[in-house]
DSSP file (Angstrom, degrees, kcal/mol; ACC not computed):
  #  RESIDUE AA STRUCTURE BP1 BP2  ACC     N-H-->O    O-->H-N    N-H-->O    O-->H-N    TCO  KAPPA ALPHA  PHI   PSI    X-CA   Y-CA   Z-CA
    1    1 A M              0   0    0      0, 0.0     2,-0.4     0, 0.0     0, 0.0   0.000 360.0 360.0 360.0 138.1  -29.1   33.1  -35.3
    2    2 A V        -     0   0    0      2,-0.0     2,-0.5     0, 0.0     0, 0.0  -0.771 360.0-155.0 -94.3 130.7  -25.7   31.3  -35.2
    3    3 A Q        -     0   0    0     -2,-0.4     2,-0.5     2,-0.0     0, 0.0  -0.904   4.0-153.7-108.6 133.5  -25.0   28.9  -32.3
    4    4 A Y        -     0   0    0     -2,-0.5     2,-0.6     2,-0.0    -2,-0.0  -0.885   1.9-157.1-105.9 133.4  -21.5   28.2  -31.2
    5    5 A K        +     0   0    0     -2,-0.5     2,-0.4     2,-0.0    -2,-0.0  -0.944  23.3 160.9-110.9 122.4  -20.6   24.9  -29.5
    6    6 A S        -     0   0    0     -2,-0.6    -2,-0.0     1,-0.1     0, 0.0  -1.000  32.9-163.4-142.5 138.4  -17.6   25.0  -27.4
    7    7 A N  S    S+     0   0    0     -2,-0.4     7,-3.1     6,-0.0     2,-0.4   0.364  76.3  69.0 -98.4   3.1  -16.4   22.7  -24.6
    8    8 A T  E     -A   13   0A   0      5,-0.2     2,-0.4     6,-0.1     5,-0.2  -0.938  55.6-167.7-125.4 147.6  -13.9   25.2  -23.3
    9    9 A T  E >  S-A   12   0A   0      3,-1.7     3,-1.5    -2,-0.4    -3,-0.0  -0.936  81.7 -27.3-132.7 109.3  -14.2   28.5  -21.5
   10   10 A K  T 3  S-     0   0    0     -2,-0.4     3,-0.1     1,-0.3    -1,-0.1   0.897 128.4 -45.6  52.5  44.9  -11.1   30.6  -21.3
   11   11 A G  T 3  S+     0   0    0      1,-0.2     2,-0.5     0, 0.0    -1,-0.3   0.460 109.2 125.2  82.9   1.6   -8.9   27.5  -21.4
   12   12 A I  E <   -A    9   0A   0     -3,-1.5    -3,-1.7     2,-0.0     2,-0.7  -0.838  61.0-131.5 -97.2 126.3  -11.0   25.5  -18.9
   13   13 A D  E >   -A    8   0A   0     -2,-0.5     3,-0.7    -5,-0.2    -5,-0.2  -0.665  19.3-170.3 -78.6 114.2  -12.1   22.1  -20.1
   14   14 A M  T 3  S+     0   0    0     -7,-3.1    -1,-0.2    -2,-0.7    -6,-0.1   0.432  73.6  75.0 -87.3   0.1  -15.8   21.9  -19.3
   15   15 A T  T 3  S+     0   0    0     -8,-0.4    -1,-0.2     2,-0.1     2,-0.1   0.559  70.9 105.6 -89.1  -7.1  -16.2   18.2  -20.2
   16   16 A K    <   -     0   0    0     -3,-0.7     2,-0.1     1,-0.1     0, 0.0  -0.443  69.0-128.4 -72.6 143.8  -14.4   17.0  -17.0
   17   17 A N     >  -     0   0    0     -2,-0.1     4,-2.0     1,-0.1     3,-0.3  -0.391  28.2 -99.8 -86.3 172.2  -16.6   15.6  -14.3
   18   18 A I  H  > S+     0   0    0      1,-0.2     4,-2.5     2,-0.2     5,-0.2   0.825 120.3  57.6 -63.5 -33.1  -16.5   16.7  -10.7
   19   19 A E  H  > S+     0   0    0      2,-0.2     4,-2.2     1,-0.2    -1,-0.2   0.913 107.5  47.4 -65.3 -42.0  -14.3   13.7   -9.6
   20   20 A Q  H  > S+     0   0    0     -3,-0.3     4,-2.3     2,-0.2    -2,-0.2   0.909 112.6  49.3 -64.8 -41.4  -11.6   14.7  -12.1
   21   21 A L  H  X S+     0   0    0     -4,-2.0     4,-2.4     1,-0.2    -2,-0.2   0.905 110.8  49.7 -64.9 -41.3  -11.7   18.3  -11.0
   22   22 A K  H  X S+     0   0    0     -4,-2.5     4,-2.5     2,-0.2    -1,-0.2   0.900 110.5  50.6 -63.5 -40.4  -11.4   17.3   -7.4
   23   23 A A  H  X S+     0   0    0     -4,-2.2     4,-2.4     2,-0.2    -2,-0.2   0.909 111.6  47.4 -64.2 -42.0   -8.4   15.1   -8.1
   24   24 A E  H  X S+     0   0    0     -4,-2.3     4,-2.4     2,-0.2    -2,-0.2   0.901 112.1  50.1 -65.9 -40.3   -6.7   17.9  -10.0
   25   25 A L  H  X S+     0   0    0     -4,-2.4     4,-2.4     2,-0.2    -2,-0.2   0.910 111.3  48.9 -63.7 -42.4   -7.4   20.4   -7.2
   26   26 A E  H  X S+     0   0    0     -4,-2.5     4,-2.7     2,-0.2    -2,-0.2   0.926 111.8  48.6 -63.4 -44.3   -6.1   17.9   -4.6
   27   27 A A  H  X S+     0   0    0     -4,-2.4     4,-1.7     1,-0.2    -2,-0.2   0.909 112.8  48.1 -62.4 -42.2   -2.9   17.4   -6.7
   28   28 A A  H  X S+     0   0    0     -4,-2.4     4,-1.6     2,-0.2    -1,-0.2   0.893 112.8  48.6 -65.7 -39.3   -2.4   21.1   -7.1
   29   29 A T  H  X S+     0   0    0     -4,-2.4     4,-1.9     2,-0.2    25,-0.2   0.921 109.7  51.4 -66.6 -44.0   -2.9   21.7   -3.4
   30   30 A M  H  < S+     0   0    0     -4,-2.7    25,-1.9     1,-0.2    24,-0.7   0.843 114.7  43.9 -61.9 -33.7   -0.5   19.0   -2.4
   31   31 A E  H  < S+     0   0    0     -4,-1.7    -1,-0.2    23,-0.2    -2,-0.2   0.747 112.9  52.3 -81.6 -25.1    2.1   20.5   -4.7
   32   32 A A  H  < S+     0   0    0     -4,-1.6     2,-0.5    -5,-0.2    -2,-0.2   0.800  89.7  82.0 -85.0 -29.6    1.5   24.0   -3.6
   33   33 A I     <  -     0   0    0     -4,-1.9    21,-1.8    -5,-0.1     2,-0.4  -0.680  62.1-168.7 -85.7 122.8    1.8   23.7    0.2
   34   34 A W  E     -B   53   0B   0     -2,-0.5    19,-0.3    19,-0.2    -3,-0.0  -0.931   6.8-158.5-115.1 130.9    5.4   23.7    1.3
   35   35 A I  E     -B   52   0B   0     17,-3.5    17,-2.2    -2,-0.4     5,-0.0  -0.937  18.8-128.7-111.4 124.8    6.5   22.8    4.9
   36   36 A P  E >   -B   51   0B   0      0, 0.0     3,-1.8     0, 0.0     4,-0.4  -0.336  24.0-112.4 -70.5 155.5    9.8   24.0    6.2
   37   37 A N  G >  S+     0   0    0     13,-2.5     3,-1.6     1,-0.3    14,-0.1   0.808 111.6  66.9 -57.4 -34.2   12.3   21.5    7.7
   38   38 A D  G 3  S+     0   0    0     12,-0.3    -1,-0.3     1,-0.3    13,-0.1   0.675 104.1  46.1 -67.4 -13.4   12.0   22.9   11.3
   39   39 A L  G <  S+     0   0    0     -3,-1.8    -1,-0.3     2,-0.1    -2,-0.2   0.458 103.0  81.7-100.1  -4.3    8.3   21.7   11.3
   40   40 A L  S <  S-     0   0    0     -3,-1.6     5,-0.1    -4,-0.4     2,-0.0  -0.757  83.4-110.8-105.4 146.9    9.1   18.3    9.9
   41   41 A P    >>  -     0   0    0      0, 0.0     3,-1.4     0, 0.0     4,-0.6  -0.341  42.6-103.6 -62.6 158.0   10.3   15.1   11.6
   42   42 A E  G >4 S+     0   0    0      1,-0.3     3,-1.1     2,-0.2    -2,-0.0   0.839 118.7  62.7 -56.5 -37.3   13.9   14.2   10.6
   43   43 A R  G 34 S+     0   0    0      1,-0.2    -1,-0.3     3,-0.0    -3,-0.0   0.820 108.8  41.4 -58.1 -32.8   12.7   11.4    8.3
   44   44 A Y  G <4 S+     0   0    0     -3,-1.4    -1,-0.2    -7,-0.1    -2,-0.2   0.450  88.5 116.4 -97.9  -1.9   10.8   13.9    6.1
   45   45 A Q    <<  -     0   0    0     -3,-1.1     2,-0.5    -4,-0.6    -3,-0.0  -0.351  47.9-157.7 -73.2 149.2   13.4   16.7    6.0
   46   46 A D     >> -     0   0    0      1,-0.1     4,-1.8    -2,-0.1     5,-0.7  -0.926   5.7-171.9-127.5 103.5   15.0   17.8    2.7
   47   47 A D  T  45S+     0   0    0     -2,-0.5    -1,-0.1     1,-0.2    -2,-0.0   0.747  81.2  62.0 -70.2 -23.2   18.3   19.6    3.3
   48   48 A R  T  45S+     0   0    0      1,-0.2    -1,-0.2     3,-0.1    -2,-0.0   0.919 120.6  20.0 -68.9 -43.4   18.7   20.6   -0.3
   49   49 A E  T  45S-     0   0    0     -3,-0.3    -2,-0.2     2,-0.2    -1,-0.2   0.521 101.6-119.1-107.1  -7.6   15.6   22.8   -0.4
   50   50 A G  T  <5S+     0   0    0     -4,-1.8   -13,-2.5     1,-0.1   -12,-0.3   0.572  84.8   9.7  82.2   8.1   15.0   23.5    3.3
   51   51 A G  E   <S-B   36   0B   0     -5,-0.7     2,-0.3   -15,-0.3    -2,-0.2  -0.970  73.6-111.3 171.1-176.7   11.6   21.8    3.3
   52   52 A R  E     -B   35   0B   0    -17,-2.2   -17,-3.5    -2,-0.3     2,-0.2  -0.967  20.8-117.0-140.2 155.7    9.2   19.6    1.3
   53   53 A T  E  >  -B   34   0B   0     -2,-0.3     4,-2.2   -19,-0.3   -19,-0.2  -0.488  37.1-109.2 -81.5 162.6    5.8   19.9   -0.4
   54   54 A L  H  > S+     0   0    0    -21,-1.8     4,-2.4   -24,-0.7   -23,-0.2   0.854 120.3  58.2 -60.4 -33.6    2.9   17.8    0.9
   55   55 A D  H  > S+     0   0    0    -25,-1.9     4,-1.8   -22,-0.3    -1,-0.2   0.922 107.6  44.6 -62.6 -44.9    3.2   15.8   -2.3
   56   56 A R  H  > S+     0   0    0    -26,-0.3     4,-2.1     2,-0.2    -1,-0.2   0.864 111.5  53.6 -69.0 -35.5    6.8   14.8   -1.5
   57   57 A I  H  X S+     0   0    0     -4,-2.2     4,-2.4     1,-0.2    -2,-0.2   0.911 107.8  51.2 -63.5 -41.0    6.0   14.1    2.1
   58   58 A Q  H  X S+     0   0    0     -4,-2.4     4,-2.6     2,-0.2    -2,-0.2   0.886 107.8  52.6 -62.4 -39.5    3.2   11.7    0.9
   59   59 A E  H  X S+     0   0    0     -4,-1.8     4,-2.0     2,-0.2    -2,-0.2   0.921 109.9  47.6 -62.4 -44.2    5.7   10.0   -1.4
   60   60 A V  H  X>S+     0   0    0     -4,-2.1     4,-2.8     2,-0.2     5,-0.5   0.920 112.2  50.7 -62.8 -43.2    8.2    9.4    1.5
   61   61 A Y  I  X>S+     0   0    0     -4,-2.4     5,-2.1     1,-0.2     4,-1.9   0.932 111.8  46.4 -59.4 -47.9    5.3    8.1    3.7
   62   62 A E  I  <5S+     0   0    0     -4,-2.6    -1,-0.2     1,-0.2    -2,-0.2   0.836 117.9  43.6 -65.4 -32.6    4.1    5.7    1.0
   63   63 A R  I  <5S+     0   0    0     -4,-2.0    -2,-0.2    -5,-0.2    -1,-0.2   0.869 130.5  17.7 -81.2 -37.8    7.7    4.5    0.4
   64   64 A E  I  <5S+     0   0    0     -4,-2.8     4,-0.4    -5,-0.2    -3,-0.2   0.795 128.6  34.8-108.2 -34.0    8.9    4.1    4.0
   65   65 A V  I  X<S+     0   0    0     -4,-1.9     4,-1.8    -5,-0.5     3,-0.4   0.907 107.1  57.9 -95.0 -46.8    6.0    4.0    6.4
   66   66 A E  H  ><S+     0   0    0     -5,-2.1     4,-1.9     1,-0.2     5,-0.2   0.889 103.7  52.7 -57.1 -44.5    3.2    2.2    4.8
   67   67 A P  H  > S+     0   0    0      0, 0.0     4,-1.8     0, 0.0    -1,-0.2   0.899 109.3  51.2 -59.4 -36.3    5.1   -1.0    4.1
   68   68 A N  H  > S+     0   0    0     -4,-0.4     4,-2.4    -3,-0.4    -2,-0.2   0.856 105.6  55.6 -66.8 -35.1    6.0   -1.1    7.8
   69   69 A L  H  X S+     0   0    0     -4,-1.8     4,-2.2     2,-0.2    -1,-0.2   0.893 106.5  50.4 -64.3 -39.2    2.4   -0.7    8.8
   70   70 A E  H  X S+     0   0    0     -4,-1.9     4,-2.3     2,-0.2    -2,-0.2   0.906 110.0  50.4 -64.3 -41.7    1.5   -3.8    6.7
   71   71 A Y  H  X S+     0   0    0     -4,-1.8     4,-2.5     1,-0.2    -2,-0.2   0.918 110.5  49.3 -61.2 -44.1    4.2   -5.7    8.5
   72   72 A Q  H  X S+     0   0    0     -4,-2.4     4,-2.3     1,-0.2    -2,-0.2   0.881 109.4  52.5 -63.9 -38.1    2.9   -4.6   11.9
   73   73 A R  H  X S+     0   0    0     -4,-2.2     4,-2.1     2,-0.2    -1,-0.2   0.923 110.8  47.0 -62.9 -44.4   -0.6   -5.6   10.9
   74   74 A I  H  X S+     0   0    0     -4,-2.3     4,-2.3     1,-0.2    -2,-0.2   0.906 111.7  50.6 -64.3 -42.2    0.5   -9.1    9.9
   75   75 A Q  H  X S+     0   0    0     -4,-2.5     4,-2.5     1,-0.2    -1,-0.2   0.892 109.4  51.1 -63.6 -39.1    2.5   -9.5   13.1
   76   76 A A  H  X S+     0   0    0     -4,-2.3     4,-2.2     2,-0.2    -1,-0.2   0.900 109.6  50.3 -64.8 -40.3   -0.5   -8.4   15.2
   77   77 A E  H  X S+     0   0    0     -4,-2.1     4,-2.3     2,-0.2    -2,-0.2   0.909 111.0  49.3 -62.6 -42.0   -2.6  -11.1   13.4
   78   78 A K  H  X S+     0   0    0     -4,-2.3     4,-2.7     2,-0.2    -2,-0.2   0.923 110.6  49.5 -63.3 -44.3    0.0  -13.7   14.1
   79   79 A A  H  X S+     0   0    0     -4,-2.5     4,-2.3     1,-0.2    -1,-0.2   0.897 111.4  49.6 -62.6 -40.3    0.2  -12.8   17.8
   80   80 A K  H  X S+     0   0    0     -4,-2.2     4,-2.0     2,-0.2    -1,-0.2   0.911 112.0  48.1 -63.6 -42.8   -3.6  -12.9   18.0
   81   81 A R  H  X S+     0   0    0     -4,-2.3     4,-2.6     2,-0.2    -2,-0.2   0.910 111.1  50.1 -65.5 -42.6   -3.7  -16.3   16.4
   82   82 A V  H  X S+     0   0    0     -4,-2.7     4,-2.6     1,-0.2    -2,-0.2   0.901 109.9  50.9 -63.7 -40.9   -0.9  -17.7   18.6
   83   83 A A  H  X S+     0   0    0     -4,-2.3     4,-2.2     2,-0.2    -1,-0.2   0.902 110.8  49.2 -62.6 -39.9   -2.8  -16.5   21.7
   84   84 A K  H  X S+     0   0    0     -4,-2.0     4,-2.4     2,-0.2    -2,-0.2   0.922 111.8  48.4 -64.2 -44.5   -6.0  -18.2   20.5
   85   85 A Y  H  X S+     0   0    0     -4,-2.6     4,-2.7     1,-0.2    -2,-0.2   0.910 110.7  51.2 -62.5 -41.9   -4.0  -21.4   19.8
   86   86 A A  H  X S+     0   0    0     -4,-2.6     4,-2.4     1,-0.2    -1,-0.2   0.904 110.8  48.3 -63.1 -41.6   -2.4  -21.3   23.3
   87   87 A A  H  X S+     0   0    0     -4,-2.2     4,-1.9     2,-0.2    -1,-0.2   0.917 113.0  47.5 -65.5 -43.0   -5.8  -20.8   25.0
   88   88 A E  H  X>S+     0   0    0     -4,-2.4     4,-3.1     2,-0.2     6,-0.6   0.912 113.1  48.9 -63.5 -41.9   -7.3  -23.7   23.0
   89   89 A Y  H  X5S+     0   0    0     -4,-2.7     4,-1.8     1,-0.2    -2,-0.2   0.898 111.1  49.3 -66.4 -40.1   -4.4  -25.9   23.8
   90   90 A A  H  <5S+     0   0    0     -4,-2.4    -1,-0.2    -5,-0.2    -2,-0.2   0.864 118.0  41.6 -65.7 -34.6   -4.5  -25.1   27.5
   91   91 A E  H  <5S+     0   0    0     -4,-1.9    -2,-0.2    -5,-0.2    -1,-0.2   0.926 135.3  11.1 -78.8 -47.1   -8.3  -25.8   27.6
   92   92 A R  H  <5S-     0   0    0     -4,-3.1    -3,-0.2     2,-0.4    -2,-0.2   0.568  93.2-116.0-113.2 -12.4   -8.5  -29.0   25.4
   93   93 A G  S  <<S+     0   0    0     -4,-1.8     2,-0.3    -5,-0.6    -4,-0.2   0.529  94.2  55.8  83.6   4.9   -4.9  -30.2   25.0
   94   94 A E        -     0   0    0     -6,-0.6    -2,-0.4    -9,-0.1     2,-0.3  -0.953  67.9-149.7-155.0 168.6   -5.2  -29.6   21.2
   95   95 A F        -     0   0    0     -2,-0.3     2,-0.5    -3,-0.1   -10,-0.1  -0.984  13.8-126.1-146.1 157.8   -6.1  -26.7   18.9
   96   96 A D        -     0   0    0     -2,-0.3     2,-0.2   -11,-0.0    -8,-0.1  -0.880  30.1-121.8-105.4 132.7   -7.7  -26.1   15.5
   97   97 A Y        -     0   0    0     -2,-0.5     2,-0.6     1,-0.1   -16,-0.0  -0.467  14.5-132.9 -71.7 140.9   -5.8  -24.1   12.8
   98   98 A D        -     0   0    0     -2,-0.2     2,-0.6     2,-0.0    -1,-0.1  -0.870  25.8-151.5 -88.7 120.7   -7.4  -21.0   11.4
   99   99 A V        -     0   0    0     -2,-0.6     3,-0.1     4,-0.0    -2,-0.0  -0.857  14.4-167.1-102.8 121.7   -7.0  -21.3    7.6
  100  100 A D     >  -     0   0    0     -2,-0.6     4,-2.9     1,-0.2     5,-0.2  -0.919  11.3-157.8-100.6 106.0   -6.7  -18.2    5.5
  101  101 A P  H  > S+     0   0    0      0, 0.0     4,-2.3     0, 0.0     5,-0.2   0.856  89.2  49.7 -58.3 -38.0   -7.2  -19.6    2.0
  102  102 A D  H  > S+     0   0    0      2,-0.2     4,-2.3     1,-0.2     5,-0.1   0.935 114.1  44.1 -66.5 -45.0   -5.5  -16.6    0.3
  103  103 A M  H  > S+     0   0    0      2,-0.2     4,-2.6     1,-0.2     5,-0.2   0.890 112.7  52.9 -67.0 -38.6   -2.4  -16.7    2.6
  104  104 A Q  H  X S+     0   0    0     -4,-2.9     4,-2.5     2,-0.2    -2,-0.2   0.923 110.1  47.8 -62.1 -43.9   -2.3  -20.5    2.3
  105  105 A Y  H  X S+     0   0    0     -4,-2.3     4,-2.4    -5,-0.2    -2,-0.2   0.926 112.2  49.4 -61.9 -45.0   -2.2  -20.3   -1.5
  106  106 A K  H  X S+     0   0    0     -4,-2.3     4,-2.3     1,-0.2    -2,-0.2   0.917 112.5  47.5 -61.3 -43.9    0.5  -17.6   -1.4
  107  107 A N  H  X S+     0   0    0     -4,-2.6     4,-2.4     2,-0.2    -1,-0.2   0.888 111.1  50.8 -66.0 -39.2    2.6  -19.7    0.9
  108  108 A E  H  X S+     0   0    0     -4,-2.5     4,-2.4     2,-0.2    -1,-0.2   0.903 110.6  49.4 -64.6 -40.5    2.2  -22.8   -1.2
  109  109 A Q  H  X S+     0   0    0     -4,-2.4     4,-2.5     2,-0.2    -2,-0.2   0.914 111.4  49.1 -64.3 -42.5    3.2  -20.9   -4.3
  110  110 A S  H  X S+     0   0    0     -4,-2.3     4,-2.2     2,-0.2    -2,-0.2   0.900 110.7  51.1 -63.3 -40.8    6.3  -19.5   -2.5
  111  111 A F  H  X S+     0   0    0     -4,-2.4     4,-2.0     2,-0.2    -2,-0.2   0.929 111.7  46.3 -62.2 -45.9    7.2  -23.0   -1.3
  112  112 A C  H  X S+     0   0    0     -4,-2.4     4,-2.0     1,-0.2    -2,-0.2   0.901 111.6  51.2 -66.0 -40.5    7.0  -24.4   -4.8
  113  113 A N  H  X S+     0   0    0     -4,-2.5     4,-2.9     1,-0.2    -1,-0.2   0.885 108.8  52.4 -63.0 -37.3    9.0  -21.5   -6.3
  114  114 A G  H  X S+     0   0    0     -4,-2.2     4,-2.3     2,-0.2     6,-0.3   0.884 107.2  51.8 -64.8 -38.5   11.6  -22.1   -3.7
  115  115 A L  H  <>S+     0   0    0     -4,-2.0     5,-1.6     2,-0.2     6,-1.5   0.887 112.9  45.6 -63.5 -38.6   11.8  -25.8   -4.7
  116  116 A I  H ><5S+     0   0    0     -4,-2.0     3,-1.2     2,-0.2    -2,-0.2   0.942 114.7  45.9 -70.2 -47.5   12.3  -24.8   -8.3
  117  117 A R  H 3<5S+     0   0    0     -4,-2.9    -2,-0.2     1,-0.3    -1,-0.2   0.853 111.0  53.8 -64.3 -34.2   14.9  -22.1   -7.6
  118  118 A G  T 3<5S-     0   0    0     -4,-2.3    -1,-0.3    -5,-0.2    -2,-0.2   0.550 112.7-119.9 -77.3  -7.0   16.8  -24.4   -5.2
  119  119 A G  T < 5S+     0   0    0     -3,-1.2    -3,-0.2    -4,-0.3    -2,-0.1   0.571  81.4 119.4  81.0   8.3   17.0  -27.1   -7.9
  120  120 A V  S   <S+     0   0    0     -5,-1.6     2,-0.3    -6,-0.3    -4,-0.2   0.912  82.6   9.4 -71.5 -42.7   15.0  -29.7   -5.9
  121  121 A L  S    S-     0   0    0     -6,-1.5    -2,-0.3    -9,-0.1     2,-0.2  -0.910  71.6-128.4-133.7 160.8   12.3  -29.9   -8.5
  122  122 A D    >>  -     0   0    0     -2,-0.3     3,-0.9    -3,-0.1     4,-0.5  -0.672  31.6-111.4-101.0 163.5   11.6  -28.7  -12.0
  123  123 A A  G >4 S+     0   0    0      1,-0.2     3,-1.0    -2,-0.2     4,-0.4   0.831 118.7  62.9 -61.1 -31.5    8.5  -26.8  -13.2
  124  124 A D  G >4 S+     0   0    0      1,-0.2     3,-1.2     2,-0.2     4,-0.5   0.808  90.4  66.3 -64.0 -29.3    7.6  -30.0  -15.1
  125  125 A D  G X4 S+     0   0    0     -3,-0.9     3,-0.5     1,-0.3    -1,-0.2   0.795  98.5  53.0 -62.7 -27.0    7.4  -31.9  -11.9
  126  126 A F  G << S+     0   0    0     -3,-1.0    -1,-0.3    -4,-0.5    -2,-0.2   0.611  98.1  65.2 -84.0 -11.8    4.3  -29.8  -10.9
  127  127 A M  G <         0   0    0     -3,-1.2    -1,-0.2    -4,-0.4    -2,-0.2   0.606 360.0 360.0 -84.0 -12.5    2.6  -30.6  -14.2
  128  128 A E    <         0   0    0     -3,-0.5    -1,-0.2    -4,-0.5    -2,-0.1   0.474 360.0 360.0 -76.8 360.0    2.2  -34.3  -13.4
């Protein structure tokens, strides 16, 4: 008896795992569903085609809305920290800084890059 080994059935690749298939199904669904402009907020409307697919709406969201959400999150953290400092100062007359090591490192790097770009110091000055 002859045995045939094939990884495809009518053009479907049977070697893909379930995660890959789910990702492809989600991408196809996002591209297939079209929303007319009259159901969309003005920010998401597309006057050329009269609407957008869910995929294009997601792109606009990631480009315009998500960065603003991160900014709002940072501002909320700052406001919370300032309120904590104000309460500590009112209570004891002094306050202790909350140190975020990652943010401190990022700020120090930005400061040093600004010194280099401004011509105040050279990169070699930091090697000493």
